[in-house]
C-alpha positions, -999 to 999 in steps of 0.1 A, spaced: 11 417 317 5 381 324 -27 372 342 -24 347 370 -35 340 406 -10 366 419 -19 395 396 -25 427 415 -8 444 444 -14 457 479 -15 495 481 -14 517 512 -44 533 528 -30 567 518 -27 557 481 -62 542 482 -76 574 497 -58 595 471 -74 575 443 -108 576 458 -106 614 464 -95 620 428 -124 599 416 -148 619 437 -134 651 423 -136 640 387 -170 622 389 -189 641 416 -218 623 431 -214 590 413 -213 556 430 -181 555 450 -181 519 461 -200 487 455 -204 457 478 -209 421 468 -214 393 493 -187 366 498 -211 338 488 -212 353 453 -174 359 451 -168 323 462 -193 310 435 -172 329 408 -139 318 422 -150 281 426 -158 278 388 -135 252 373 -105 269 357 -112 303 373 -79 321 383 -94 355 393 -120 381 386 -123 409 361 -143 440 371 -158 460 343 -170 496 347 -205 499 334 -233 524 335 -269 517 347 -291 541 326 -322 535 349 -303 546 380 -281 570 361 -251 557 379 -219 537 375 -223 499 378 -196 473 383 -198 441 365 -178 411 380 -169 380 359 -146 351 364 -114 349 343 -99 316 331 -63 304 328 -61 319 293 -70 353 306 -105 352 290 -138 361 306 -157 330 315 -189 338 296 -203 307 280 -212 290 313 -197 315 338 -214 336 364 -217 374 358 -226 396 387 -240 432 391 -267 446 413 -243 452 442 -251 474 472 -237 508 463 -224 538 483 -244 560 482 -267 550 497 -252 520 516 -220 537 528 -197 526 557 -197 548 588 -159 544 589 -140 534 559 -119 547 530 -146 572 520 -171 573 550 -206 587 546 -208 624 553 
């Protein structure tokens, strides 16, 4: 698959719900979502040569939970590591869950 500014696709709410429910069944009480502010996303996207973001699955041993790592991707499809911005420490659900959303807080 070629990586470019249009990689990815819109999915339906039903498909998203199906994937989220399957994740919850397989991984129990792990983090089900992460939030990062738009200022940080803009900083990544405004890096010279950035065509998108890559989101890595990680694990935070201190919190014993899944952690998402966000990094910019350049035109060659490579992570922007040398001078790029890398983000984590997002607001996770739980505990910061939406009241209404794809997987609302119980």
